[in-house]
C-alpha positions as protocol buffer text, in pm:
chain_id: "A"
residue {
  index: 1
  type: MET
  ca { x: -1016 y: -1769 z: 1245 }
}
residue {
  index: 2
  type: SER
  ca { x: -1087 y: -2142 z: 1194 }
}
residue {
  index: 3
  type: ASP
  ca { x: -755 y: -2224 z: 1365 }
}
residue {
  index: 4
  type: LEU
  ca { x: -849 y: -2011 z: 1664 }
}
residue {
  index: 5
  type: LYS
  ca { x: -1189 y: -2182 z: 1682 }
}
residue {
  index: 6
  type: SER
  ca { x: -1026 y: -2524 z: 1691 }
}
residue {
  index: 7
  type: VAL
  ca { x: -801 y: -2411 z: 1978 }
}
residue {
  index: 8
  type: LEU
  ca { x: -1098 y: -2284 z: 2178 }
}
residue {
  index: 9
  type: ASP
  ca { x: -1304 y: -2597 z: 2101 }
}
residue {
  index: 10
  type: ALA
  ca { x: -1019 y: -2812 z: 2231 }
}
residue {
  index: 11
  type: TYR
  ca { x: -1011 y: -2614 z: 2556 }
}
residue {
  index: 12
  type: ARG
  ca { x: -1388 y: -2634 z: 2594 }
}
residue {
  index: 13
  type: ASP
  ca { x: -1377 y: -3011 z: 2543 }
}
residue {
  index: 14
  type: GLY
  ca { x: -1106 y: -3045 z: 2805 }
}
residue {
  index: 15
  type: SER
  ca { x: -844 y: -3186 z: 2568 }
}
residue {
  index: 16
  type: THR
  ca { x: -600 y: -2902 z: 2637 }
}
residue {
  index: 17
  type: THR
  ca { x: -510 y: -2720 z: 2956 }
}
residue {
  index: 18
  type: TYR
  ca { x: -547 y: -2347 z: 3015 }
}
residue {
  index: 19
  type: GLU
  ca { x: -171 y: -2293 z: 2978 }
}
residue {
  index: 20
  type: GLU
  ca { x: -159 y: -2494 z: 2654 }
}
residue {
  index: 21
  type: THR
  ca { x: -453 y: -2299 z: 2517 }
}
residue {
  index: 22
  type: VAL
  ca { x: -289 y: -1963 z: 2589 }
}
residue {
  index: 23
  type: GLN
  ca { x: 29 y: -2081 z: 2416 }
}
residue {
  index: 24
  type: ARG
  ca { x: -160 y: -2212 z: 2111 }
}
residue {
  index: 25
  type: ILE
  ca { x: -360 y: -1888 z: 2077 }
}
residue {
  index: 26
  type: SER
  ca { x: -33 y: -1694 z: 2073 }
}
residue {
  index: 27
  type: GLN
  ca { x: 97 y: -1925 z: 1800 }
}
residue {
  index: 28
  type: VAL
  ca { x: -221 y: -1879 z: 1594 }
}
residue {
  index: 29
  type: GLU
  ca { x: -205 y: -1499 z: 1618 }
}
residue {
  index: 30
  type: ASN
  ca { x: 172 y: -1460 z: 1568 }
}
residue {
  index: 31
  type: GLN
  ca { x: 399 y: -1687 z: 1370 }
}
residue {
  index: 32
  type: MET
  ca { x: 776 y: -1666 z: 1336 }
}
residue {
  index: 33
  type: ALA
  ca { x: 893 y: -1681 z: 974 }
}
residue {
  index: 34
  type: GLU
  ca { x: 1274 y: -1667 z: 959 }
}
residue {
  index: 35
  type: ALA
  ca { x: 1352 y: -1343 z: 1151 }
}
residue {
  index: 36
  type: THR
  ca { x: 1001 y: -1200 z: 1096 }
}
residue {
  index: 37
  type: THR
  ca { x: 700 y: -1222 z: 1326 }
}
residue {
  index: 38
  type: ILE
  ca { x: 382 y: -1248 z: 1118 }
}
residue {
  index: 39
  type: ASP
  ca { x: 72 y: -1095 z: 1278 }
}
residue {
  index: 40
  type: HIS
  ca { x: -205 y: -1328 z: 1158 }
}
residue {
  index: 41
  type: ASP
  ca { x: -463 y: -1152 z: 1375 }
}
residue {
  index: 42
  type: ARG
  ca { x: -422 y: -823 z: 1187 }
}
residue {
  index: 43
  type: HIS
  ca { x: -690 y: -912 z: 930 }
}
residue {
  index: 44
  type: ARG
  ca { x: -950 y: -964 z: 1205 }
}
residue {
  index: 45
  type: ARG
  ca { x: -859 y: -636 z: 1377 }
}
residue {
  index: 46
  type: THR
  ca { x: -818 y: -412 z: 1073 }
}
residue {
  index: 47
  type: GLY
  ca { x: -977 y: -590 z: 777 }
}
residue {
  index: 48
  type: SER
  ca { x: -642 y: -628 z: 596 }
}
residue {
  index: 49
  type: ALA
  ca { x: -365 y: -885 z: 630 }
}
residue {
  index: 50
  type: GLU
  ca { x: -13 y: -782 z: 724 }
}
residue {
  index: 51
  type: VAL
  ca { x: 194 y: -637 z: 438 }
}
residue {
  index: 52
  type: ILE
  ca { x: 557 y: -740 z: 385 }
}
residue {
  index: 53
  type: TYR
  ca { x: 815 y: -459 z: 358 }
}
residue {
  index: 54
  type: ALA
  ca { x: 1080 y: -645 z: 160 }
}
residue {
  index: 55
  type: GLU
  ca { x: 1345 y: -384 z: 89 }
}
residue {
  index: 56
  type: PHE
  ca { x: 1604 y: -492 z: 346 }
}
residue {
  index: 57
  type: LYS
  ca { x: 1498 y: -856 z: 377 }
}
residue {
  index: 58
  type: THR
  ca { x: 1684 y: -1142 z: 212 }
}
residue {
  index: 59
  type: PRO
  ca { x: 1498 y: -1337 z: -58 }
}
residue {
  index: 60
  type: GLU
  ca { x: 1468 y: -1625 z: 188 }
}
residue {
  index: 61
  type: GLN
  ca { x: 1311 y: -1401 z: 452 }
}
residue {
  index: 62
  type: VAL
  ca { x: 1069 y: -1259 z: 196 }
}
residue {
  index: 63
  type: ILE
  ca { x: 947 y: -1598 z: 77 }
}
residue {
  index: 64
  type: LYS
  ca { x: 902 y: -1738 z: 428 }
}
residue {
  index: 65
  type: ALA
  ca { x: 692 y: -1437 z: 529 }
}
residue {
  index: 66
  type: PHE
  ca { x: 503 y: -1458 z: 198 }
}
residue {
  index: 67
  type: LYS
  ca { x: 421 y: -1827 z: 245 }
}
residue {
  index: 68
  type: SER
  ca { x: 317 y: -1773 z: 606 }
}
residue {
  index: 69
  type: ILE
  ca { x: 53 y: -1517 z: 508 }
}
residue {
  index: 70
  type: GLN
  ca { x: -52 y: -1725 z: 207 }
}
residue {
  index: 71
  type: ASP
  ca { x: -96 y: -2036 z: 424 }
}
residue {
  index: 72
  type: SER
  ca { x: -329 y: -1840 z: 653 }
}
residue {
  index: 73
  type: GLY
  ca { x: -570 y: -1799 z: 360 }
}
residue {
  index: 74
  type: GLN
  ca { x: -506 y: -1429 z: 297 }
}
residue {
  index: 75
  type: ASN
  ca { x: -403 y: -1242 z: -15 }
}
residue {
  index: 76
  type: VAL
  ca { x: -37 y: -1137 z: 7 }
}
residue {
  index: 77
  type: LEU
  ca { x: 123 y: -800 z: -72 }
}
residue {
  index: 78
  type: ALA
  ca { x: 496 y: -732 z: -53 }
}
residue {
  index: 79
  type: THR
  ca { x: 644 y: -388 z: -125 }
}
residue {
  index: 80
  type: ARG
  ca { x: 997 y: -282 z: -232 }
}
residue {
  index: 81
  type: VAL
  ca { x: 1065 y: -626 z: -374 }
}
residue {
  index: 82
  type: LYS
  ca { x: 1398 y: -674 z: -552 }
}
residue {
  index: 83
  type: GLN
  ca { x: 1433 y: -890 z: -862 }
}
residue {
  index: 84
  type: ASP
  ca { x: 1621 y: -1170 z: -684 }
}
residue {
  index: 85
  type: ALA
  ca { x: 1346 y: -1197 z: -424 }
}
residue {
  index: 86
  type: PHE
  ca { x: 1079 y: -1215 z: -693 }
}
residue {
  index: 87
  type: ASP
  ca { x: 1277 y: -1477 z: -884 }
}
residue {
  index: 88
  type: LEU
  ca { x: 1265 y: -1698 z: -574 }
}
residue {
  index: 89
  type: LEU
  ca { x: 896 y: -1623 z: -515 }
}
residue {
  index: 90
  type: SER
  ca { x: 798 y: -1709 z: -872 }
}
residue {
  index: 91
  type: SER
  ca { x: 995 y: -2034 z: -861 }
}
residue {
  index: 92
  type: GLU
  ca { x: 807 y: -2158 z: -555 }
}
residue {
  index: 93
  type: ILE
  ca { x: 464 y: -1990 z: -559 }
}
residue {
  index: 94
  type: GLU
  ca { x: 221 y: -2033 z: -845 }
}
residue {
  index: 95
  type: GLY
  ca { x: 25 y: -1725 z: -945 }
}
residue {
  index: 96
  type: VAL
  ca { x: 250 y: -1463 z: -785 }
}
residue {
  index: 97
  type: GLU
  ca { x: 255 y: -1134 z: -978 }
}
residue {
  index: 98
  type: PHE
  ca { x: 535 y: -878 z: -1003 }
}
residue {
  index: 99
  type: PHE
  ca { x: 485 y: -511 z: -1087 }
}
residue {
  index: 100
  type: GLU
  ca { x: 840 y: -406 z: -1163 }
}
residue {
  index: 101
  type: SER
  ca { x: 786 y: -29 z: -1178 }
}
residue {
  index: 102
  type: ALA
  ca { x: 599 y: -37 z: -845 }
}
residue {
  index: 103
  type: ARG
  ca { x: 842 y: -291 z: -694 }
}
residue {
  index: 104
  type: ILE
  ca { x: 543 y: -488 z: -566 }
}
residue {
  index: 105
  type: ALA
  ca { x: 488 y: -863 z: -560 }
}
residue {
  index: 106
  type: CYS
  ca { x: 145 y: -998 z: -476 }
}
residue {
  index: 107
  type: TRP
  ca { x: -69 y: -1311 z: -472 }
}
residue {
  index: 108
  type: LYS
  ca { x: -448 y: -1291 z: -491 }
}
residue {
  index: 109
  type: GLY
  ca { x: -563 y: -1647 z: -431 }
}
residue {
  index: 110
  type: GLY
  ca { x: -684 y: -1598 z: -74 }
}
residue {
  index: 111
  type: ASP
  ca { x: -1012 y: -1719 z: 74 }
}
residue {
  index: 112
  type: HIS
  ca { x: -1176 y: -1375 z: 82 }
}
residue {
  index: 113
  type: GLN
  ca { x: -1149 y: -1142 z: -218 }
}
residue {
  index: 114
  type: PRO
  ca { x: -1222 y: -768 z: -173 }
}
residue {
  index: 115
  type: ASP
  ca { x: -1522 y: -618 z: -343 }
}
residue {
  index: 116
  type: THR
  ca { x: -1477 y: -331 z: -591 }
}
residue {
  index: 117
  type: PRO
  ca { x: -1613 y: 8 z: -478 }
}
residue {
  index: 118
  type: ALA
  ca { x: -1810 y: 198 z: -741 }
}
residue {
  index: 119
  type: THR
  ca { x: -1591 y: 506 z: -698 }
}
residue {
  index: 120
  type: SER
  ca { x: -1230 y: 538 z: -812 }
}
residue {
  index: 121
  type: ILE
  ca { x: -899 y: 667 z: -679 }
}
residue {
  index: 122
  type: GLY
  ca { x: -704 y: 923 z: -883 }
}
residue {
  index: 123
  type: ILE
  ca { x: -327 y: 887 z: -903 }
}
residue {
  index: 124
  type: VAL
  ca { x: -173 y: 1215 z: -1022 }
}
residue {
  index: 125
  type: THR
  ca { x: 197 y: 1284 z: -1077 }
}
residue {
  index: 126
  type: ALA
  ca { x: 392 y: 1601 z: -1133 }
}
residue {
  index: 127
  type: GLY
  ca { x: 647 y: 1435 z: -1361 }
}
residue {
  index: 128
  type: THR
  ca { x: 756 y: 1108 z: -1517 }
}
residue {
  index: 129
  type: SER
  ca { x: 1031 y: 1073 z: -1256 }
}
residue {
  index: 130
  type: ASP
  ca { x: 761 y: 1032 z: -991 }
}
residue {
  index: 131
  type: LEU
  ca { x: 615 y: 722 z: -1161 }
}
residue {
  index: 132
  type: PRO
  ca { x: 771 y: 451 z: -940 }
}
residue {
  index: 133
  type: VAL
  ca { x: 612 y: 600 z: -627 }
}
residue {
  index: 134
  type: ALA
  ca { x: 285 y: 666 z: -810 }
}
residue {
  index: 135
  type: GLU
  ca { x: 273 y: 307 z: -937 }
}
residue {
  index: 136
  type: GLU
  ca { x: 333 y: 180 z: -584 }
}
residue {
  index: 137
  type: ALA
  ca { x: 26 y: 376 z: -474 }
}
residue {
  index: 138
  type: ALA
  ca { x: -183 y: 264 z: -773 }
}
residue {
  index: 139
  type: VAL
  ca { x: -94 y: -106 z: -751 }
}
residue {
  index: 140
  type: THR
  ca { x: -158 y: -102 z: -375 }
}
residue {
  index: 141
  type: ALA
  ca { x: -503 y: 49 z: -425 }
}
residue {
  index: 142
  type: GLU
  ca { x: -581 y: -202 z: -700 }
}
residue {
  index: 143
  type: PHE
  ca { x: -463 y: -494 z: -486 }
}
residue {
  index: 144
  type: TYR
  ca { x: -739 y: -403 z: -239 }
}
residue {
  index: 145
  type: GLY
  ca { x: -1000 y: -401 z: -515 }
}
residue {
  index: 146
  type: ASN
  ca { x: -1016 y: -33 z: -608 }
}
residue {
  index: 147
  type: LYS
  ca { x: -1042 y: 119 z: -953 }
}
residue {
  index: 148
  type: THR
  ca { x: -776 y: 380 z: -1029 }
}
residue {
  index: 149
  type: GLU
  ca { x: -738 y: 667 z: -1274 }
}
residue {
  index: 150
  type: ARG
  ca { x: -377 y: 739 z: -1366 }
}
residue {
  index: 151
  type: ILE
  ca { x: -313 y: 1101 z: -1463 }
}
residue {
  index: 152
  type: PHE
  ca { x: 59 y: 1151 z: -1511 }
}
residue {
  index: 153
  type: ASP
  ca { x: 302 y: 1435 z: -1588 }
}
residue {
  index: 154
  type: VAL
  ca { x: 80 y: 1734 z: -1505 }
}
residue {
  index: 155
  type: GLY
  ca { x: 319 y: 1935 z: -1285 }
}
residue {
  index: 156
  type: VAL
  ca { x: 292 y: 2305 z: -1213 }
}
residue {
  index: 157
  type: ALA
  ca { x: 580 y: 2392 z: -1450 }
}
residue {
  index: 158
  type: GLY
  ca { x: 318 y: 2348 z: -1721 }
}
residue {
  index: 159
  type: VAL
  ca { x: -5 y: 2402 z: -1529 }
}
residue {
  index: 160
  type: HIS
  ca { x: -211 y: 2403 z: -1849 }
}
residue {
  index: 161
  type: ARG
  ca { x: -155 y: 2026 z: -1862 }
}
residue {
  index: 162
  type: LEU
  ca { x: -329 y: 1990 z: -1527 }
}
residue {
  index: 163
  type: LEU
  ca { x: -617 y: 2218 z: -1621 }
}
residue {
  index: 164
  type: ARG
  ca { x: -686 y: 2006 z: -1929 }
}
residue {
  index: 165
  type: ARG
  ca { x: -724 y: 1698 z: -1707 }
}
residue {
  index: 166
  type: VAL
  ca { x: -904 y: 1846 z: -1409 }
}
residue {
  index: 167
  type: ASP
  ca { x: -1251 y: 1728 z: -1515 }
}
residue {
  index: 168
  type: ARG
  ca { x: -1125 y: 1371 z: -1514 }
}
residue {
  index: 169
  type: ILE
  ca { x: -962 y: 1419 z: -1173 }
}
residue {
  index: 170
  type: ARG
  ca { x: -1290 y: 1548 z: -1032 }
}
residue {
  index: 171
  type: THR
  ca { x: -1461 y: 1218 z: -1113 }
}
residue {
  index: 172
  type: CYS
  ca { x: -1246 y: 1042 z: -852 }
}
residue {
  index: 173
  type: ARG
  ca { x: -1346 y: 1011 z: -488 }
}
residue {
  index: 174
  type: ILE
  ca { x: -991 y: 1057 z: -353 }
}
residue {
  index: 175
  type: VAL
  ca { x: -685 y: 1198 z: -528 }
}
residue {
  index: 176
  type: VAL
  ca { x: -330 y: 1083 z: -455 }
}
residue {
  index: 177
  type: VAL
  ca { x: -88 y: 1351 z: -577 }
}
residue {
  index: 178
  type: VAL
  ca { x: 278 y: 1253 z: -616 }
}
residue {
  index: 179
  type: ALA
  ca { x: 543 y: 1522 z: -665 }
}
residue {
  index: 180
  type: GLY
  ca { x: 909 y: 1597 z: -602 }
}
residue {
  index: 181
  type: MET
  ca { x: 1110 y: 1917 z: -655 }
}
residue {
  index: 182
  type: GLU
  ca { x: 925 y: 2191 z: -460 }
}
residue {
  index: 183
  type: GLY
  ca { x: 615 y: 1974 z: -409 }
}
residue {
  index: 184
  type: ALA
  ca { x: 361 y: 2238 z: -519 }
}
residue {
  index: 185
  type: LEU
  ca { x: 120 y: 2019 z: -714 }
}
residue {
  index: 186
  type: PRO
  ca { x: -99 y: 1895 z: -422 }
}
residue {
  index: 187
  type: SER
  ca { x: -179 y: 2255 z: -324 }
}
residue {
  index: 188
  type: VAL
  ca { x: -292 y: 2334 z: -678 }
}
residue {
  index: 189
  type: VAL
  ca { x: -501 y: 2018 z: -702 }
}
residue {
  index: 190
  type: GLY
  ca { x: -645 y: 2085 z: -358 }
}
residue {
  index: 191
  type: GLY
  ca { x: -766 y: 2423 z: -479 }
}
residue {
  index: 192
  type: LEU
  ca { x: -943 y: 2270 z: -780 }
}
residue {
  index: 193
  type: VAL
  ca { x: -1132 y: 1968 z: -641 }
}
residue {
  index: 194
  type: ASP
  ca { x: -1380 y: 1898 z: -364 }
}
residue {
  index: 195
  type: LYS
  ca { x: -1222 y: 1561 z: -275 }
}
residue {
  index: 196
  type: PRO
  ca { x: -960 y: 1455 z: -18 }
}
residue {
  index: 197
  type: VAL
  ca { x: -606 y: 1495 z: -149 }
}
residue {
  index: 198
  type: ILE
  ca { x: -330 y: 1265 z: -25 }
}
residue {
  index: 199
  type: ALA
  ca { x: 6 y: 1426 z: -100 }
}
residue {
  index: 200
  type: VAL
  ca { x: 315 y: 1210 z: -153 }
}
residue {
  index: 201
  type: PRO
  ca { x: 653 y: 1386 z: -162 }
}
residue {
  index: 202
  type: THR
  ca { x: 921 y: 1209 z: -365 }
}
residue {
  index: 203
  type: SER
  ca { x: 1297 y: 1222 z: -344 }
}
residue {
  index: 204
  type: VAL
  ca { x: 1311 y: 1362 z: -698 }
}
residue {
  index: 205
  type: GLY
  ca { x: 1499 y: 1691 z: -736 }
}
residue {
  index: 206
  type: TYR
  ca { x: 1835 y: 1865 z: -744 }
}
residue {
  index: 207
  type: GLY
  ca { x: 2059 y: 1939 z: -444 }
}
residue {
  index: 208
  type: ALA
  ca { x: 1848 y: 2175 z: -236 }
}
residue {
  index: 209
  type: ALA
  ca { x: 1549 y: 1940 z: -272 }
}
residue {
  index: 210
  type: PHE
  ca { x: 1730 y: 1739 z: 0 }
}
residue {
  index: 211
  type: ASN
  ca { x: 1602 y: 1402 z: -124 }
}
residue {
  index: 212
  type: GLY
  ca { x: 1240 y: 1499 z: -83 }
}
residue {
  index: 213
  type: ILE
  ca { x: 1254 y: 1706 z: 233 }
}
residue {
  index: 214
  type: ALA
  ca { x: 1179 y: 2028 z: 42 }
}
residue {
  index: 215
  type: ALA
  ca { x: 870 y: 1868 z: -116 }
}
residue {
  index: 216
  type: LEU
  ca { x: 762 y: 1724 z: 219 }
}
residue {
  index: 217
  type: LEU
  ca { x: 784 y: 2061 z: 396 }
}
residue {
  index: 218
  type: GLY
  ca { x: 605 y: 2233 z: 107 }
}
residue {
  index: 219
  type: MET
  ca { x: 319 y: 1984 z: 126 }
}
residue {
  index: 220
  type: LEU
  ca { x: 297 y: 2004 z: 506 }
}
residue {
  index: 221
  type: THR
  ca { x: 263 y: 2381 z: 478 }
}
residue {
  index: 222
  type: SER
  ca { x: 8 y: 2366 z: 195 }
}
residue {
  index: 223
  type: CYS
  ca { x: -237 y: 2653 z: 192 }
}
residue {
  index: 224
  type: ALA
  ca { x: -508 y: 2435 z: 32 }
}
residue {
  index: 225
  type: SER
  ca { x: -767 y: 2277 z: 259 }
}
residue {
  index: 226
  type: GLY
  ca { x: -821 y: 1902 z: 257 }
}
residue {
  index: 227
  type: VAL
  ca { x: -460 y: 1803 z: 185 }
}
residue {
  index: 228
  type: SER
  ca { x: -298 y: 1534 z: 400 }
}
residue {
  index: 229
  type: VAL
  ca { x: 63 y: 1419 z: 363 }
}
residue {
  index: 230
  type: VAL
  ca { x: 242 y: 1084 z: 389 }
}
residue {
  index: 231
  type: ASN
  ca { x: 615 y: 1031 z: 417 }
}
residue {
  index: 232
  type: ILE
  ca { x: 872 y: 1072 z: 140 }
}
residue {
  index: 233
  type: ASP
  ca { x: 834 y: 809 z: -137 }
}
residue {
  index: 234
  type: ASN
  ca { x: 559 y: 632 z: 60 }
}
residue {
  index: 235
  type: GLY
  ca { x: 337 y: 532 z: -230 }
}
residue {
  index: 236
  type: PHE
  ca { x: 217 y: 226 z: -38 }
}
residue {
  index: 237
  type: GLY
  ca { x: 94 y: 437 z: 254 }
}
residue {
  index: 238
  type: ALA
  ca { x: -95 y: 669 z: 20 }
}
residue {
  index: 239
  type: GLY
  ca { x: -255 y: 384 z: -173 }
}
residue {
  index: 240
  type: PHE
  ca { x: -356 y: 205 z: 146 }
}
residue {
  index: 241
  type: LEU
  ca { x: -508 y: 520 z: 299 }
}
residue {
  index: 242
  type: ALA
  ca { x: -694 y: 597 z: -25 }
}
residue {
  index: 243
  type: ASN
  ca { x: -837 y: 246 z: -16 }
}
residue {
  index: 244
  type: ILE
  ca { x: -970 y: 298 z: 336 }
}
residue {
  index: 245
  type: ILE
  ca { x: -1130 y: 631 z: 245 }
}
residue {
  index: 246
  type: ASN
  ca { x: -1281 y: 489 z: -74 }
}
residue {
  index: 247
  type: ARG
  ca { x: -1456 y: 218 z: 131 }
}
residue {
  index: 248
  type: LEU
  ca { x: -1607 y: 446 z: 395 }
}
């Protein structure tokens, strides 16, 4: 925002032309970093800086995007980060953190730190195999300042495990439920709590699970009210949405 103000001040003072000002505003709002266009205006519009999806980027592309957001004064979050990309990040950026199970790299030294809502976000998994996606959701929510409650391995194959933990789940304001196989757990949780449930299908399961499609369709056709669904393995999307709801 300070960069944009300086551009407008220069135009007001007559030191730049109209055409130069338009060009400089475009440069302030969008910056090319390697093959990536960084949307620096996103924080003003949405309250959150752009997030880097690193899975198919080279380490060099990841670090250039990372530094671009960092230089704008924002905290930086990168998802699906591979080890070689983090090795480069950690060699050049002080204070970068890596959450290996979540495949997330982040830096929290920006100018504006998020406050911590009083309420928490529940992260519930059907099985241990769902943990990478669940951790992506949890670390994302925590990056934005939220408290989380991790409640793992409570799938419907042993529903008594869930019932023993339901009181703890009910203390959360939003519940992210991560499940593969047939994807039944969000429906069960949705029938036990009076909170929004964000269902995350995972690609966990044998052949006819179709890499998460069976779980996705099961969640989309949930008979429980108050269940919404994100895409297969999209822990980031669930954690980000939970953060928004928790701040309403």
